[in-house]
C-alpha positions, 0 to 999 in steps of 0.5 A, a space after each residue: 730138275 726134270 730129265 728127258 730120258 725114258 724112265 719107265 722100263 717095259 710095259 707093265 703087265 696086269 697082275 691077277 687078284 689072288 685069293 688073299 686080296 680077294 678075301 680082303 676085298 670081300 671083307 671091306 665090301 669091295 667085291 660084289 656080284 655084278 651082271 656085266 663084265 669087261 669082256 661083255 663091253 668088247 662086243 660092240 658092233 661099231 664106233 666113232 671117234 670122240 672129239 673135244 670142243 676144239 675138234 681134237 681127237 680125245 683118243 676115246 671112241 664111242 661104241 655102238 651095240 646091236 639092239 639085243 645087246 644094247 638093251 641087256 648092257 644098258 640094264 646091267 650098267 644101270 645096276 652097276 651104277 646103283 651098286 656103286 652109288 646107292 648100295 644096289 637100291 634100284 628105285 632110281 633105275 627108271 630115271 637113269 639113261 646110259 647116254 654113252 659107252 666110250 672105249 679108250 684106245 690109249 694106255 695099259 688098261 683100255 677102259 670103258 667110260 660110261 656116261 649115266 644121265 638122270 632124265 628128270 633133271 639132266 644131271 650126269 656122271 661117269 664111271 669106268 669099267 676096266 680089267 681087274 689088275 692087282 697093282 691098280 687095286 692096291 693103288 686105289 686102296 692105298 689112296 683110300 687109306 693114306 690120302 685125304 680122299 675116299 675111293 669108290 670102286 668095286 671088283 668082281 672076277 676080272 672086272 674093276 668098276 671105278 667111280 669118276 674123279 672130277 677135276 681138270 686134267 693136269 696137262 690141260 691145267 698147266 697149259 691153259 689155266 696156270 699161266 693166268 693164275 695170280 701169284 698167290 694162287 701159284 704159291 698155293 698150287 706149288 704147296 699142293 704139288 709138293 705135298 702131292 709129290 711127297 704122298 706119291 713118293 712115300 706110298 710108291 705110286 709111279 708115273 704121275 705125269 700131268 695127264 695122270 692127275 687132276 687139279 680141283 679148284 674150290 671157291 673159299 670166301 675170297 680165294 680159290 683153293 686148288 687140290 691135286 688128286 691122282 686118277 691113274 693107279 696102274 703103276 703102284 709099286 711096280 717100277 724099280 727106278 725110284 725116279 718113277 715115283 718122284 714127280 719132279 723127274 717127269 718132263 710133263 711136270 716141268 712147269 710145276 717143278 719150275 714154279 715150286 722152285 720160284 715160289 717156295 723156299 727150301 724151308 717151306 718145302 721141307 715143312 710141307 713134306 713133314 706135314 704130308 708125312 704126319 698126315 699119312 702117319 695119322 691115317 695109318 694110326 687111325 686105321 691100323 687093322 686095314 693098313 696092316 691087312 692090305 700090306 699083308 696081302 701085298 707081301 704075299 703077292 707078286 706085283 713086280 719083277 725081281 730085278 725091279 725089286 732089287 733096283 728099288 731096294 738099292 735106290 731106297 737105301 741110298 735115298 733114305 739111308 735105312 739098311 732095313 730095305 736090304 732084307 725086303 723080298 718083295 714090293 709089299 715088304 718095301 712099302 711096309 718098310 717105308 711106311 714104318 719109317 714114316 710112322 716111326 719118325 712121326 711118333 718120335 717127333 710127337 713124343 719129343 
């Protein structure tokens, strides 16, 4: 059952990208030269509030720049777009327009959202410019390795560029769409929520409140298939309270948790958890070098506080019953122990 008390500790700091993580990013073509940095976008001269279709404040503001800055910023943002989507091929740049540069005043990362439009057909897409934070980068890369989804992002210096993840924000979906879903659709969403919850818990992605994930509907013959994707990776392996990594303890997810309890029996929930663990184990087995190299970076990095590490070790020993957590010195070693446990059990089952 969801609980009301505050689970998060203090505001999470941004952790710098160390030399080993930087080398990892270069090796996998994540680190690339760009001509604009996060700080450059902070030079806006003015702004207006962005409202949604119901005239409610979105907590984003639309920024305006001086004429000289705007020309330079527009050109640089178009180049970033080509690097993100076409490996830097600039043939399409004459057909691109920067429609908006929005700044979010809410949350840790305070990102900029860039709207790029193709003037030939009016198709548009978004990408984000954020401060580089090692926690977020580990979260993005773990999502790329362990989830069903590829993550497209670039890092250079203190700037992180992220591709937009399309979908219906979880809080909007729960409020506006979930009540109108058929009973069959609710069962399918409940299944996806269980698998998503298990994936976040195993790879220690915290703070998955409903506004930090999206739900994507896909039409398939005579039904709609719903998938759930994380969109905020700020709280990767930081908090010490294990409940922060368990979606059922976020009050914003209460309606989803309630639906799971109504639509799924315990045997089905267990089955879906095993399916998700098996999938993650297969992903680790098929990408062993990349997984090991990323975990090695985490083991040689500081992305949390000592008190958080000690508390999480204690909670995991109680939850999993594996004394190996006692010897973990940092979040990287804790995650390595969890993933080894998942992989070992998968291989044991496969052998049997």
